[in-house]
C-alpha positions in Angstrom: 7.7 11.6 9.9 7.5 15.1 8.6 10.9 15.7 7.0 11.1 19.4 6.7 14.7 20.4 7.5 17.4 18.4 5.9 20.5 19.9 7.4 23.4 17.5 7.5 25.9 16.9 10.3 29.6 17.1 9.5 30.3 13.5 10.1 27.4 11.1 10.1 27.8 8.1 12.4 24.9 6.0 11.1 25.7 2.3 10.9 25.0 0.2 7.8 23.0 -2.9 8.5 24.9 -6.0 9.3 23.3 -6.8 12.6 20.9 -4.5 14.4 22.2 -2.4 17.2 20.5 -1.5 20.4 17.1 0.1 19.8 17.6 -0.2 16.0 15.1 -1.6 13.7 11.7 -1.2 12.1 10.4 -4.7 12.8 7.5 -6.5 11.2 4.9 -7.8 13.6 5.4 -11.4 12.6 9.2 -11.2 13.5 9.3 -9.0 16.6 12.7 -9.5 18.4 11.2 -10.5 21.7 14.5 -11.9 23.1 16.5 -8.9 22.1 14.1 -6.5 23.8 14.0 -8.6 26.9 17.8 -8.7 27.1 18.0 -4.9 26.7 15.1 -3.9 29.0 14.4 -6.8 31.2 10.9 -7.1 29.8 9.2 -7.6 26.4 5.6 -7.5 25.3 3.6 -10.7 25.1 1.9 -11.8 21.9 -1.5 -10.5 23.2 0.0 -7.1 23.7 1.4 -7.1 20.2 -2.0 -8.2 18.8 -3.9 -5.5 20.6 -1.5 -2.8 19.4 -1.5 -4.0 15.9 -5.3 -4.0 15.7 -5.4 -0.3 16.9 -2.7 0.9 14.5 -3.8 2.7 11.3 -2.2 3.4 7.9 -3.5 6.5 6.2 -3.1 6.1 2.4 -2.2 9.8 2.2 1.3 8.8 3.4 1.0 8.9 7.2 0.4 6.7 10.2 -2.2 6.9 13.0 -4.1 5.0 15.7 -7.6 4.4 17.0 -8.1 6.0 20.4 -11.8 5.4 21.0 -14.4 2.9 20.3 -16.1 5.3 17.9 -13.5 5.3 15.2 -11.6 8.3 16.5 -8.1 8.5 15.0 -5.1 10.3 16.4 -2.5 11.5 13.9 -0.3 14.6 13.1 -1.7 18.0 12.0 0.6 17.9 8.9 -1.1 14.6 7.9 -4.5 16.3 7.8 -3.4 19.7 6.5 -4.4 18.7 3.0 -7.9 17.8 4.2 -8.2 21.1 6.0 -7.0 23.0 2.9 -9.6 21.1 0.7 -12.3 22.2 3.1 -11.1 25.8 3.3 -12.3 28.9 1.4 -11.1 32.4 1.2 -13.7 33.4 3.8 -13.3 30.4 6.0 -9.7 29.2 6.0 -9.9 26.4 8.6 -6.3 25.4 7.9 -5.2 28.8 9.3 -7.8 29.2 12.0 -8.3 25.6 13.2 -11.3 23.4 13.2 -13.5 21.8 15.9 -16.5 19.7 14.9 -19.2 20.6 17.4 -21.1 17.4 16.4 -20.3 14.3 14.3 -22.6 15.7 11.6 -20.2 18.6 11.2 -17.1 16.4 10.7 -15.6 17.1 7.2 -14.8 14.5 4.6 -11.2 14.1 3.5 -11.0 13.5 -0.2 -8.8 10.6 -1.3 -8.0 9.5 2.2 -8.4 5.9 3.4 -7.7 4.4 6.8 -6.4 0.8 6.9 -5.8 -1.7 9.7 -3.7 -4.9 9.3 -5.8 -8.0 10.2 -3.4 -10.7 9.1 0.1 -11.4 7.6 0.9 -14.5 5.7 4.2 -15.6 4.1 3.7 -16.2 0.4 7.4 -16.4 -0.6 7.3 -19.9 -1.8 4.3 -19.3 -4.0 5.8 -16.3 -5.7 9.3 -17.6 -6.1 7.8 -20.9 -7.4 5.8 -19.0 -10.0 8.9 -17.1 -11.2 11.0 -20.3 -11.3 14.0 -19.9 -13.6 12.6 -17.1 -15.6 14.7 -14.0 -16.1 14.2 -10.5 -17.5 10.8 -9.3 -18.4 9.2 -12.8 -18.2 10.3 -13.0 -14.6 8.7 -9.7 -13.7 5.5 -10.7 -15.5 5.4 -14.1 -13.7 6.0 -12.4 -10.3 3.3 -9.7 -10.9 0.8 -12.3 -12.1 1.4 -14.5 -9.0 1.0 -11.4 -6.8 -2.3 -10.4 -8.5 -3.6 -13.9 -8.1 -2.8 -14.1 -4.4 -4.2 -10.6 -3.7 -7.4 -11.3 -5.6 -7.9 -14.7 -3.8 -7.1 -13.2 -0.4 -9.8 -10.4 -0.6 -13.1 -11.6 -1.9 -15.0 -8.6 -0.3 -13.1 -5.6 -1.7 -15.6 -3.2 -0.2 -14.2 -3.6 3.3 -10.9 -5.4 2.8 -7.7 -4.7 0.9 -4.9 -7.3 0.2 -1.4 -6.3 -0.6 1.6 -8.5 -1.3 4.7 -6.8 0.2 8.2 -7.3 -1.1 10.7 -7.6 1.8 14.5 -7.7 1.7 14.3 -6.6 -2.0 12.8 -9.9 -3.1 14.1 -12.2 -0.4 10.6 -12.6 1.1 7.0 -11.8 0.1 4.2 -11.4 2.7 0.5 -11.0 2.1 -0.9 -8.2 4.3 -4.7 -8.1 4.6 -6.3 -4.9 5.8 -9.7 -3.8 7.0 -10.2 -0.5 5.2 -12.3 2.6 6.0 -12.9 4.5 2.8 -14.8 7.4 4.5 -12.4 9.4 6.7 -13.4 12.8 8.2 -11.7 15.7 10.0 -12.7 16.1 13.6 -10.3 18.5 15.3 -7.3 20.5 14.2 -5.5 23.4 15.9 -4.7 26.6 13.9 -1.7 25.9 11.6 0.7 28.2 13.5 0.5 25.9 16.5 2.1 22.9 14.8 4.3 25.1 12.6 5.6 27.3 15.4 9.4 27.8 14.8 9.1 27.1 11.1 12.2 26.2 9.2 14.7 27.1 11.9 13.2 24.6 14.3 12.5 21.9 11.8 14.6 18.8 12.4 15.8 20.2 15.6 15.1 20.0 19.3 13.9 21.5 21.6 10.6 21.9 19.8 7.3 23.6 20.6 4.9 22.2 18.1 1.3 21.0 18.6 1.5 18.6 15.7 -1.6 16.6 16.4 -5.1 16.3 15.0 -8.0 13.9 15.1 -9.9 12.2 12.3 -12.8 9.7 12.4 -13.4 6.5 10.4 -16.9 5.9 9.1 -18.6 2.8 7.7 -22.0 2.9 6.0 -22.4 6.6 6.8 -21.9 6.1 10.5 -18.9 6.4 12.8 -17.1 3.1 12.7 -17.1 0.8 15.7 -13.5 0.2 16.8 -13.4 -1.8 20.0 -9.7 -2.5 19.4 -8.2 0.9 20.3 -5.4 2.3 22.4 -6.1 3.8 25.8 -5.6 7.5 26.0 -3.0 8.4 28.7 -2.4 12.1 29.0 0.6 11.7 31.3 4.1 13.1 30.8 6.8 10.6 29.7 9.3 9.3 32.2 13.0 9.6 31.4 14.4 6.1 30.6 11.0 4.4 30.2 10.6 1.9 27.3 8.6 3.2 24.4 7.2 1.7 21.2 6.4 3.5 18.0 4.0 1.6 15.7 3.4 2.9 12.2 4.2 2.6 8.6 7.7 3.9 7.8 7.8 4.8 4.1 11.0 3.8 2.5 14.7 3.2 3.5 17.7 2.1 1.6 19.7 0.5 4.3 20.2 -2.7 2.3 21.3 -0.9 -0.9 24.7 -1.8 -2.2 27.5 0.8 -2.8 26.6 0.9 -6.5 23.0 1.7 -5.8 23.9 4.4 -3.3 26.4 5.9 -5.8 23.6 6.3 -8.3 21.6 8.2 -5.7 24.5 10.4 -4.9 25.7 11.1 -8.4 22.5 11.2 -10.5 19.2 11.1 -8.6 19.7 13.5 -5.7 21.6 16.3 -7.6 18.8 16.4 -10.2 16.1 16.4 -7.6 17.7 19.2 -5.6 18.2 21.4 -8.7 14.7 20.9 -10.2 12.9 21.2 -6.9 14.8 24.4 -6.0 13.7 25.9 -9.3 10.1 24.8 -8.8 10.1 26.3 -5.3 11.2 29.7 -6.8 8.5 29.5 -9.4 5.8 28.7 -6.9 6.8 31.4 -4.4 6.7 33.9 -7.2 3.3 32.9 -8.3 1.9 32.8 -4.7 3.1 36.4 -4.1 0.9 37.6 -7.0 -2.4 37.3 -5.1 -3.9 36.4 -1.7 -5.9 33.6 -3.3 -2.8 32.0 -4.8 -1.0 32.4 -1.5 -3.7 30.4 0.2 -4.2 27.8 -2.6 -0.5 27.1 -3.0 0.4 26.8 0.7 0.2 23.1 1.0 2.0 22.5 -2.3 4.8 24.8 -1.2 5.1 23.1 2.2 5.3 19.7 0.6 7.8 20.9 -2.0 10.0 22.4 0.7 9.8 19.2 2.8 11.0 17.1 -0.2 13.7 19.5 -1.2 15.2 19.6 2.3 15.2 15.8 2.5 17.0 15.6 -0.8 19.6 18.1 0.3 20.2 16.2 3.5 20.4 12.8 1.8 22.9 14.2 -0.7 25.1 15.5 2.1 24.9 12.2 3.9 26.1 10.3 0.9 28.9 12.8 0.3 30.4 11.8 3.7 33.4 9.7 2.9 33.5 8.0 6.3 29.9 6.9 5.9 30.5 5.5 2.4 33.6 3.8 3.9 31.5 2.0 6.4 29.1 0.9 3.6 32.1 -0.5 1.8 33.4 -2.2 4.9 30.0 -3.8 5.6 29.9 -5.1 2.0 33.4 -6.5 2.4 32.4 -8.3 5.6 29.3 -9.9 4.0 31.3 -10.9 0.9 34.0 -12.5 3.1 31.4 -14.5 5.1 29.5 -15.5 2.0 32.3 -16.7 -0.2 31.0 -18.0 -3.5 27.9 -19.8 -2.1 25.5 -17.1 -3.5 27.2 -16.2 -6.7 28.1 -12.6 -7.2 24.9 -10.6 -6.6 27.0 -7.4 -6.1 28.2 -7.6 -9.7 24.7 -8.3 -11.0 23.4 -5.2 -9.2 26.2 -3.1 -10.5 25.3 -4.1 -14.1 21.6 -3.5 -13.5 22.4 -0.1 -11.9 24.3 1.0 -14.9 21.2 0.2 -17.0 19.1 2.1 -14.5 21.3 5.1 -14.9 20.8 5.0 -18.7 17.1 4.9 -18.3 16.6 7.2 -15.4 16.0 10.6 -17.0 13.7 9.1 -19.7 11.6 7.3 -17.1 11.5 10.2 -14.7 10.3 12.8 -17.3 8.1 10.4 -19.4 4.9 11.8 -17.7 4.6 15.4 -16.7 3.4 16.6 -13.3 0.1 18.1 -12.3 -3.2 16.9 -10.8 -5.2 17.2 -14.0 -2.6 15.3 -16.0 -2.5 12.6 -13.3 -6.3 12.3 -13.7 -5.9 11.9 -17.4 -3.1 9.3 -17.4 -5.0 7.3 -14.7 -8.1 7.2 -16.8 -6.1 6.2 -19.9 -4.1 3.5 -18.2 -6.7 2.2 -15.8 -9.5 1.8 -18.3 -7.1 0.0 -20.7 -5.9 -2.3 -17.9 -9.4 -3.1 -16.6 -10.1 -4.7 -20.0 -7.3 -7.3 -19.4 -7.3 -10.4 -17.2 -6.1 -9.5 -13.7 -2.8 -11.4 -14.1 -1.8 -9.4 -17.2 -2.4 -5.9 -15.8 0.1 -3.4 -14.6 0.4 -3.9 -10.8 -0.9 -0.5 -10.0 -4.2 -1.4 -11.7 -4.8 -4.9 -10.3 -8.1 -5.9 -8.9 -6.8 -5.3 -5.3 -5.5 -1.8 -6.2 -8.4 -0.5 -8.3 -10.8 0.5 -5.4 -8.3 3.0 -4.0 -7.4 4.2 -7.6 -11.1 4.8 -8.2 -11.5 6.7 -4.9 -8.6 9.0 -5.5 -9.8 9.6 -9.1 -13.4 10.4 -8.3 -13.4 12.0 -4.9 -14.3 15.7 -5.2 -11.6 18.2 -4.2 -10.5 21.7 -5.2 -8.3 22.0 -8.3 -6.4 25.2 -8.9 -5.8 25.7 -12.6 -2.9 28.1 -12.1 -1.1 25.6 -9.9 -1.6 22.8 -12.4 -0.3 24.9 -15.2 2.7 25.9 -13.2 3.5 22.2 -12.5 3.1 21.3 -16.1 5.3 24.1 -17.3 8.0 23.3 -14.8 8.1 19.5 -15.5 8.1 20.0 -19.2 10.8 22.6 -19.2 13.0 20.3 -17.0 12.4 17.4 -19.3 13.7 19.5 -22.2 16.7 20.6 -20.2 17.7 17.1 -19.0 16.8 15.1 -22.1 17.8 17.8 -24.6 15.7 19.6 -27.2 16.4 17.1 -29.9 15.7 14.0 -27.9 12.7 11.9 -29.3 11.0 12.0 -25.9 11.2 15.8 -25.7 9.7 16.0 -29.2 6.9 13.7 -28.1 6.3 15.7 -25.0 6.3 19.2 -26.6 5.9 18.8 -30.4 6.6 22.3 -31.7 5.1 24.0 -28.6 6.9 25.7 -25.7 6.2 24.3 -22.2 4.3 27.4 -21.4 2.0 27.4 -24.4 1.3 23.7 -24.2 0.5 23.8 -20.5 -1.8 26.8 -20.9 -3.7 25.2 -23.7 -4.1 21.8 -21.9 -5.3 23.3 -18.6 -7.6 25.8 -20.2 -9.3 23.1 -22.4 -9.7 20.2 -20.1 -12.9 19.3 -18.1 -11.1 16.9 -15.8 -11.4 19.3 -12.8 -15.1 18.2 -12.7 -15.5 14.9 -10.8 -18.7 14.2 -12.6 -16.9 14.2 -15.9 -14.1 12.0 -14.5 -16.8 9.6 -13.3 -18.5 9.4 -16.8 -15.2 8.5 -18.4 -14.4 6.0 -15.7 -17.7 4.3 -16.0 -17.6 4.4 -19.8 -14.4 2.5 -19.8 -11.8 2.3 -22.5 -14.2 3.1 -25.3 -15.2 6.4 -23.6 -11.6 7.4 -22.9 -10.5 6.4 -26.5 -13.3 8.5 -27.9 -12.7 11.6 -25.7 -11.5 14.8 -27.3 -10.6 16.4 -24.0 -7.1 17.8 -24.7 -5.6 16.5 -21.5 -6.9 13.0 -22.3 -5.7 13.2 -25.9 -2.3 14.2 -24.6 -2.2 11.4 -22.1 -3.1 8.9 -24.8 -0.2 10.2 -26.8 2.4 9.7 -24.0 1.1 6.4 -22.7 2.8 4.1 -25.2 6.3 5.6 -24.6 5.8 5.3 -20.8 4.8 1.6 -21.2 7.8 0.9 -23.4 10.2 2.4 -20.9 8.7 0.4 -18.1 9.2 -2.8 -20.1 12.8 -1.9 -20.6 13.1 -1.2 -16.8 11.5 -4.5 -16.0 13.9 -6.5 -18.2 17.1 -4.6 -17.5 16.7 -3.4 -13.9 13.8 -4.8 -11.9 14.3 -8.5 -12.7 18.0 -8.7 -12.2 18.1 -6.5 -9.2 15.2 -8.5 -7.5 17.0 -11.8 -8.2 20.3 -10.4 -6.9 18.7 -8.9 -3.8 17.1 -12.2 -3.0 20.6 -13.8 -3.0 21.9 -11.0 -0.8 19.0 -11.6 1.6 20.0 -15.3 1.8 23.6 -14.3 2.3 22.8 -11.9 5.1 20.6 -14.5 6.9 23.3 -17.1 6.6 25.9 -14.7 7.9 23.9 -12.9 10.6 20.9 -15.0 11.4 17.5 -13.5 12.2 19.0 -10.3 13.6 18.1 -8.3 10.5 14.9 -6.4 9.7 13.8 -5.5 6.1 13.9 -2.0 4.6 10.8 0.1 5.2 8.0 -0.4 2.7 5.1 1.8 4.1 3.7 -1.2 5.9 3.1 -1.8 9.5 6.3 -1.9 11.7 7.1 -1.6 15.4 10.2 0.0 16.9 11.3 0.0 20.5 13.4 2.5 22.4 13.3 4.7 25.4 12.9 8.3 26.5 16.4 9.7 26.3 18.2 12.9 25.3 21.6 13.1 23.7 24.7 15.3 23.8 25.1 18.1 21.2 28.4 19.8 21.0 29.3 18.6 24.5 26.1 19.7 26.1 23.1 17.5 27.1 19.9 18.0 25.2 16.8 17.6 27.5 14.2 14.9 26.8 11.2 17.3 26.8 9.9 20.8 26.4 7.1 22.5 28.4 4.2 24.5 26.9 5.4 27.5 28.8 8.6 27.5 26.8 6.6 28.5 23.8 6.1 31.9 25.3 9.8 32.3 26.1 10.8 31.3 22.6 8.3 33.6 20.9 9.6 36.7 19.3 6.5 38.2 17.8 7.9 37.8 14.3 7.5 34.8 11.9 8.1 32.0 12.4 8.2 32.5 16.1 4.9 34.3 16.4 2.5 32.9 18.9 -0.7 31.3 17.6 -3.6 33.6 18.4 -5.4 31.0 20.6 -2.2 30.8 22.7 -2.4 34.5 23.2 -6.1 34.6 24.0 -6.0 31.7 26.4 -2.7 32.3 28.1 -4.1 32.6 31.6 -5.8 29.3 31.4 -2.9 27.2 30.0 -0.8 24.9 32.2 2.6 26.2 31.5 4.3 23.1 33.1 2.5 20.6 30.9 4.9 18.5 28.8 4.8 19.6 25.2 7.2 17.6 22.9 9.7 14.9 23.9 12.3 12.7 22.3 13.0 8.9 22.3 15.5 6.6 20.7 12.9 4.8 18.5 14.0 4.1 15.0 11.6 5.8 12.5 11.6 7.4 9.1 9.2 9.4 6.8 5.8 7.7 6.8 5.9 7.3 10.6 4.2 10.7 10.9 1.3 10.3 13.3 2.5 7.0 14.7 1.4 6.4 18.3 4.2 6.4 21.0 3.1 3.6 23.3 4.2 2.8 26.8 4.7 -0.6 28.5 1.0 -0.8 29.4 0.0 -0.4 25.8 -1.3 3.1 26.3 -0.7 6.0 24.0 1.5 8.8 25.4 2.3 10.7 22.3 2.4 10.9 18.5 5.7 10.9 16.6 6.0 13.8 14.1 9.7 14.3 13.3 13.3 13.4 14.0 16.2 15.3 15.2 19.0 16.6 13.0 21.0 13.4 13.2 18.1 11.2 12.0 18.4 12.5 8.4 20.9 9.7 7.8 18.3 7.3 9.0 17.4 6.5 5.4 20.7 4.6 5.2 21.4 3.6 8.8 20.7 4.1 12.5 22.9 5.7 15.2 21.7 4.8 18.7 23.8 7.5 20.2 22.4 10.4 18.2 19.2 9.5 16.3 16.0 10.6 18.0 12.3 10.5 17.4 10.4 13.8 18.2 6.9 13.4 19.5 4.1 15.6 20.7 2.8 14.4 24.1 -0.8 13.4 24.9 -0.5 15.7 27.9 -0.1 18.7 25.5 -2.9 17.5 23.3 -5.2 17.2 26.3 -4.3 20.6 27.5 -5.2 22.0 24.0 -8.5 20.1 24.1 -9.3 21.7 27.5 -8.0 25.2 27.4 -6.6 26.2 23.9 -9.0 24.8 21.3 -11.8 23.5 23.5 -13.5 20.3 22.5 -15.4 18.9 25.5 -17.2 16.2 23.6 -14.0 14.9 22.1 -12.3 15.0 25.5 -15.1 13.0 27.0 -14.9 10.4 24.2 -11.2 9.9 24.9 -11.9 9.3 28.6 -14.5 6.5 27.8 -13.1 3.0 28.2 
């Protein structure tokens, strides 16, 4: 979900997890609540339906969800999920992000650097194996044992790493572990995208609100062996309007929720994490806007960075306001009290264990957060330093992010060619280093390590000007040369990353011993306590892995007035003012006479989603796609911590609107014909 407007309501009514309420839940495919859905709707999908939908659902490693909608690898997702790809393929003379893109033939489809599409092929419970490996170990040894067991399971599960990826997923904070096996497509290309103003119509005022008039949809294609992938398992395209009250399913990869956090963990977010993020991101936003205003080139090059920054900033503002609501925190406390009363002393006191570990986390937080500065070029450098060092170790002894199962995607992201803007990297470095000095203090040993006797500005300028890491060929030589080549490199950014790496590793060891291990053990006990108290009515927190939610097409009441379930394309013209952000996209002006003004544009459902669900297909009872989720309403901001069935809504763009665009606004007859093929 594209979280772009983080306004908060005066009194959030989200419900902390004890048992799932109607339409609540981001359910795993191996624990779908069939009986619950049947009781609510008089019907529930059979296993064959679930299997078909799962096989057509796609995770985009750039942070979004999607679905196959043809047998030729065609992927439906949101425009904001492909905007980075469009920006990578834009130039000052041909800005396809601004003007839109239609590939006339498959040969003209454009590669998306760093992007990978993944489809779940199996899910296996490996809880006993991992917990058995950990045994009675505590602290850092427990984390090492767990990570070694995960690396072993992932390596054994995927012998052909060219087409498969294995990932052990931690659920319920350590209560369960599941091995997810994926078929991966490492070659993903852009097929169709409207001009940016079509999905961005209404800008900030309309974000996280409804009614909406946004064409937030685009198409990608997966390739294998240089050819369009064969994807017989795909959803059927159904360009019909939604029906009020009909059951809907959203299938995707919600990123992260904290609905199972304790009061102590949420207090750390409210008091420490979120205030810092809001303050530092606000300053970076100002720095970036100021830089972009200095030239047309910087304005274009910084567009996606600014949009992402503003998205994050607004989320953090909204989350902070949510956690400042005393009634909400009171419900968190009441839910904890209920679980404690039902659990007695059977599971020890995991709340106290988490409280102690959370205090240790508070003490480490700033040092860990600022240990490595920001910027694409520095990220390349630290990846090369750490990955080449870890590759020399046995798989079981590596940092998890560089295990055998993780390395192919690390390599792809490192070596794929894409534009690097030195001014933007320098700006990121300056900002992150200045914030490190501010929050840690000028005399802190870590600040001295980061800056030496330099200012953030002077150090950043020297590092960016001197590095060759913007050249993918240079990165490839270092990657292939391994640890010896990286150790011998005199590139200033590599030298700087080598200098910071030991401190980063030392901090992670402390975190493993003082936070990760005790919190994981305590959360496993809490999971047992919840299952004992509430049975199998619980779903795990989101983990950017495949989930399914169920709901229906339904509006809500806002300030005593009903909010409709849908908008029509014609409403765009009524809402337009001629001034940003309510200026009509040029193609809407040119093609006005051809457009069906009564076609359904966007619509809302009660499906439970969160960031990461962006691009998720909205599927009807017949297993056909009728929309793509792209946002939530204003009340869904608290969805990070709980779900309110009365107010929380998913916002989706309809397939009817997308088809109208393919016909009459941004014509793509070949693509339209492909969608019609069985």
